[in-house]
C-alpha positions as CSV (number, residue, x, y, z in Angstrom):
1,M,25.1,-4.3,-2.5
2,L,23.1,-3.8,-5.7
3,D,22.3,-6.7,-8.2
4,A,24.9,-6.9,-11.0
5,N,22.2,-5.7,-13.4
6,V,21.2,-2.7,-11.3
7,E,23.2,0.5,-11.1
8,R,22.5,3.7,-9.3
9,V,22.7,7.1,-11.1
10,A,25.3,8.6,-8.7
11,G,24.5,11.8,-6.9
12,V,20.8,12.0,-7.7
13,T,18.0,11.6,-5.1
14,C,14.4,12.7,-5.8
15,A,11.6,13.2,-3.3
16,V,9.1,12.0,-5.9
17,G,11.1,10.9,-9.0
18,E,8.7,10.3,-12.0
19,S,8.2,10.3,-15.8
20,P,11.6,9.1,-17.2
21,V,11.8,9.5,-20.9
22,W,14.6,8.7,-23.4
23,H,15.2,11.5,-25.8
24,A,16.6,9.7,-28.8
25,Q,17.6,12.8,-30.8
26,E,19.7,14.1,-27.9
27,Q,20.8,10.7,-26.6
28,A,19.8,11.7,-23.1
29,W,17.5,10.8,-20.3
30,Y,15.0,13.2,-18.8
31,W,12.8,12.8,-15.6
32,V,11.2,15.0,-13.0
33,D,11.1,15.4,-9.2
34,I,7.5,16.5,-8.7
35,P,7.5,18.4,-5.4
36,A,11.0,19.9,-6.0
37,R,9.6,21.3,-9.3
38,R,12.6,20.0,-11.1
39,I,13.3,18.5,-14.6
40,W,16.5,16.4,-14.6
41,R,18.7,15.5,-17.6
42,L,21.3,12.8,-17.9
43,D,23.7,12.8,-20.9
44,Y,24.3,9.2,-22.1
45,A,27.8,9.7,-23.4
46,T,29.3,11.8,-20.6
47,G,27.1,10.7,-17.6
48,A,26.7,14.4,-16.7
49,T,23.5,15.4,-14.9
50,R,21.9,18.8,-14.5
51,H,18.4,20.1,-13.5
52,W,16.1,23.0,-14.1
53,T,13.5,24.4,-11.7
54,A,10.0,25.3,-12.8
55,A,7.5,27.8,-11.3
56,E,5.1,25.0,-10.5
57,M,5.2,21.2,-10.1
58,V,6.0,19.2,-13.2
59,A,4.4,15.7,-13.1
60,C,5.2,14.3,-16.6
61,I,7.2,15.2,-19.7
62,A,7.8,14.2,-23.3
63,P,10.2,15.5,-26.0
64,R,8.9,17.8,-28.7
65,A,10.1,17.3,-32.3
66,R,10.7,21.0,-32.7
67,G,12.8,21.2,-29.5
68,G,12.1,21.5,-25.8
69,L,9.5,19.4,-24.0
70,V,5.8,19.2,-23.4
71,A,4.8,18.8,-19.7
72,G,1.7,18.0,-17.6
73,M,1.9,20.4,-14.6
74,V,-0.4,21.7,-11.9
75,S,-2.4,24.2,-14.0
76,G,-2.4,22.5,-17.4
77,I,-0.4,21.2,-20.4
78,F,2.7,23.3,-21.2
79,A,5.3,23.7,-23.9
80,V,8.6,23.9,-22.0
81,D,12.0,25.3,-22.8
82,L,15.0,24.6,-20.5
83,L,17.0,27.8,-20.1
84,D,20.8,28.3,-19.5
85,D,20.2,29.9,-16.1
86,G,18.6,26.7,-14.7
87,T,15.0,27.9,-15.0
88,V,12.1,26.8,-17.1
89,R,10.1,28.8,-19.6
90,A,6.6,27.4,-19.8
91,E,3.8,28.3,-22.2
92,R,0.4,26.9,-21.4
93,L,-1.1,25.0,-24.3
94,G,-4.4,24.1,-22.6
95,A,-6.2,23.4,-19.4
96,P,-9.4,21.5,-18.9
97,P,-12.4,23.2,-17.2
98,E,-12.6,20.2,-14.8
99,L,-9.1,21.1,-13.4
100,A,-10.0,22.5,-10.0
101,P,-7.7,23.9,-7.2
102,G,-6.2,21.0,-5.3
103,M,-5.7,19.0,-8.5
104,R,-2.8,18.5,-10.9
105,F,-1.8,16.4,-13.9
106,N,0.0,13.2,-13.1
107,D,1.3,10.5,-15.5
108,G,1.7,11.2,-19.2
109,R,3.4,10.2,-22.4
110,T,2.9,10.2,-26.2
111,D,1.1,7.6,-28.3
112,R,2.8,6.1,-31.4
113,Q,1.6,9.0,-33.5
114,G,3.1,11.7,-31.2
115,R,-0.1,12.8,-29.5
116,F,0.5,13.7,-25.8
117,W,-1.7,12.1,-23.2
118,S,-2.0,12.9,-19.5
119,G,-4.5,12.5,-16.7
120,T,-5.5,14.5,-13.6
121,M,-5.8,13.6,-9.9
122,W,-6.7,15.1,-6.6
123,M,-3.4,15.8,-4.8
124,D,-4.6,14.6,-1.4
125,M,-4.5,10.9,-2.0
126,A,-6.0,10.2,1.4
127,A,-9.2,11.7,0.2
128,A,-9.5,9.0,-2.5
129,L,-11.6,11.2,-4.7
130,P,-12.5,9.5,-8.1
131,I,-12.4,12.8,-10.1
132,G,-9.3,12.2,-12.2
133,R,-9.7,12.2,-16.0
134,L,-7.6,11.4,-19.0
135,Y,-7.0,13.9,-21.9
136,R,-5.3,14.0,-25.2
137,Y,-3.4,17.0,-26.6
138,D,-2.5,16.8,-30.3
139,G,-1.4,20.4,-31.2
140,G,-5.0,21.4,-32.1
141,G,-6.1,21.7,-28.5
142,L,-7.0,19.6,-25.5
143,S,-9.7,17.0,-25.8
144,A,-12.7,16.4,-23.7
145,P,-12.1,13.7,-21.0
146,L,-11.7,10.4,-22.7
147,V,-11.6,8.3,-19.5
148,S,-13.2,9.5,-16.2
149,G,-13.7,8.3,-12.6
150,L,-9.9,7.8,-11.9
151,V,-8.4,8.3,-8.4
152,T,-4.8,8.3,-9.3
153,Q,-4.3,8.1,-13.0
154,N,-1.1,6.2,-14.0
155,G,0.5,3.6,-16.2
156,L,0.0,4.9,-19.7
157,A,1.7,2.9,-22.4
158,W,1.0,1.7,-26.0
159,S,1.7,-1.6,-27.6
160,P,4.4,-1.5,-30.3
161,D,1.9,-1.3,-33.1
162,G,0.0,1.4,-31.3
163,R,-3.3,-0.5,-31.4
164,T,-3.6,-1.2,-27.6
165,M,-3.5,1.5,-24.9
166,Y,-2.8,0.6,-21.3
167,L,-3.9,2.8,-18.3
168,S,-3.8,2.1,-14.5
169,D,-5.3,3.6,-11.3
170,S,-2.5,3.2,-8.7
171,H,-4.5,4.4,-5.7
172,P,-4.5,1.7,-2.9
173,T,-8.3,1.4,-3.3
174,R,-8.0,0.6,-7.0
175,R,-4.7,-1.1,-8.0
176,R,-5.9,-2.0,-11.5
177,V,-4.5,-1.9,-15.0
178,W,-6.9,-1.7,-18.0
179,A,-6.3,-2.3,-21.7
180,F,-8.2,-0.6,-24.5
181,D,-8.4,-1.0,-28.2
182,Y,-7.0,2.2,-29.8
183,D,-8.0,3.9,-32.9
184,V,-4.7,5.1,-34.2
185,D,-6.2,7.5,-36.8
186,A,-8.6,9.2,-34.4
187,G,-6.6,8.8,-31.2
188,V,-9.5,7.4,-29.3
189,P,-9.4,4.4,-26.9
190,Y,-12.5,2.1,-26.7
191,N,-13.4,-1.4,-25.5
192,R,-12.0,-1.0,-22.0
193,R,-11.3,-4.2,-20.1
194,L,-9.4,-5.4,-17.1
195,F,-5.8,-6.2,-17.9
196,V,-4.3,-6.9,-14.5
197,D,-5.7,-6.8,-11.0
198,M,-2.6,-5.8,-9.0
199,A,-4.3,-6.9,-5.7
200,A,-3.0,-10.4,-6.7
201,Y,0.6,-9.2,-7.0
202,T,3.2,-7.2,-5.1
203,G,2.8,-3.4,-4.9
204,R,0.6,-0.9,-6.7
205,P,0.7,-0.3,-10.4
206,D,2.6,3.0,-10.9
207,G,4.3,4.2,-14.1
208,A,4.8,1.8,-17.0
209,T,6.6,1.2,-20.2
210,M,6.5,-1.3,-23.1
211,D,9.1,-3.6,-24.6
212,A,9.6,-4.7,-28.2
213,D,7.9,-8.0,-27.5
214,G,4.7,-6.2,-26.6
215,C,5.0,-6.8,-22.8
216,Y,4.0,-4.3,-20.2
217,W,6.5,-3.3,-17.6
218,V,5.1,-1.6,-14.5
219,A,6.6,-0.3,-11.3
220,G,5.3,-2.2,-8.2
221,N,5.1,0.8,-5.9
222,D,5.4,-0.3,-2.3
223,G,6.5,-3.6,-3.6
224,A,10.2,-3.0,-4.4
225,S,9.7,-4.6,-7.8
226,L,9.3,-4.3,-11.5
227,L,6.7,-6.6,-13.1
228,R,6.5,-7.7,-16.7
229,F,3.1,-8.8,-18.0
230,A,2.6,-10.5,-21.3
231,P,-0.1,-9.2,-23.7
232,S,-2.5,-11.8,-22.3
233,G,-2.2,-10.2,-18.9
234,K,-0.1,-13.1,-17.4
235,L,2.8,-12.2,-15.1
236,D,5.9,-13.1,-17.1
237,R,8.7,-11.9,-14.9
238,E,9.3,-10.0,-11.6
239,L,12.5,-8.1,-10.8
240,A,13.4,-7.2,-7.2
241,L,14.7,-3.6,-6.7
242,P,16.6,-2.1,-3.8
243,V,13.9,0.7,-3.4
244,A,10.6,0.2,-1.7
245,K,8.7,2.6,-4.0
246,P,9.8,2.4,-7.6
247,S,7.6,4.8,-9.5
248,M,8.3,4.4,-13.3
249,P,10.5,2.6,-15.7
250,C,11.4,3.7,-19.2
251,F,13.6,2.0,-21.8
252,G,16.5,3.9,-23.4
253,G,20.1,4.0,-24.3
254,P,21.4,3.7,-28.0
255,D,20.2,0.0,-28.1
256,L,17.0,0.6,-26.0
257,D,18.2,-2.2,-23.7
258,T,18.4,-0.3,-20.4
259,L,15.5,0.7,-18.1
260,L,15.9,4.0,-16.1
261,V,13.7,3.6,-13.0
262,T,12.8,6.5,-10.7
263,S,11.7,6.1,-7.1
264,I,10.0,7.9,-4.2
265,V,11.0,8.8,-0.6
266,Q,8.5,7.7,2.0
267,A,8.6,9.3,5.5
268,G,9.3,6.8,8.3
269,R,11.0,4.2,6.1
270,E,14.5,4.2,7.6
271,D,15.1,0.7,6.2
272,D,14.8,2.1,2.6
273,A,18.3,3.5,2.3
274,L,18.1,4.1,-1.4
275,A,14.7,5.7,-1.4
276,G,14.5,8.4,-4.1
277,A,17.4,6.9,-6.0
278,V,17.4,6.7,-9.9
279,L,18.4,3.3,-11.1
280,F,19.6,1.7,-14.3
281,V,18.3,-1.8,-14.8
282,R,19.3,-4.2,-17.6
283,P,16.6,-6.8,-18.0
284,G,17.9,-8.6,-21.1
285,V,15.2,-7.3,-23.5
286,R,14.8,-4.2,-25.5
287,G,12.1,-1.5,-25.4
288,V,10.3,0.7,-27.9
289,V,11.3,4.4,-28.2
290,D,8.6,6.9,-27.3
291,V,7.6,9.2,-30.3
292,A,8.3,12.9,-29.8
293,C,5.4,15.2,-29.9
294,G,4.9,16.2,-33.5
295,W,3.8,19.8,-33.0
């Protein structure tokens, strides 16, 4: 039985559910299933779901102000349109020269000014290669790497005023979240410092989101939990979840008071009956809506 504040999105199971985002203009949720190459949509008013299948894996998405989505995929950053026949039309906007075969983009989202950020990773996590990098796309092109040396880039989020950027490395050998000061005019992070060492807590720091109080909510992957950290880095709250591998939360709904949480199926975990489920969690606080890409 689920907790009274946790509800399953019926009929949806994802192998690797990721990158939930609330599309305020459409009053709908979107998220992806990475290995299935699917983009999912849930209409808030009707509860209707549908999905589209892309030609390559889609790791992260964000709404575009002009319509459609922007996505970090295997071979670059793409502008995406979802077609009536259930397929995806994708136009590549940019790809970094460091993006080699065996790599893909991973976690991504917009900053408070509507710039799209995403990072790369080596897909074979067992290799633990620290070759991931973080990039910015602002409509004028893809930046040079702004953070390097990542194994599994994750956990992007911005404080409500946009002046602090958060980033994690969720690989088992890292398990850290960093904070940066953020130049909102130039779109440049600086003054990197350790925000949370997740080795002291449950799970690995996967995807994350921000609430209106400036607290950082992160999925405790392998820890069956959501953790809320105050701006000081102190653990403020931990919510148990009925899935072992939650992957990312995102606030949404008309009042921004509901977290949609994706999760991952892990082979050999017969005890994880809801693995891959998509959950609604009502934590009693409100979030901050993500800004649509402005180009």
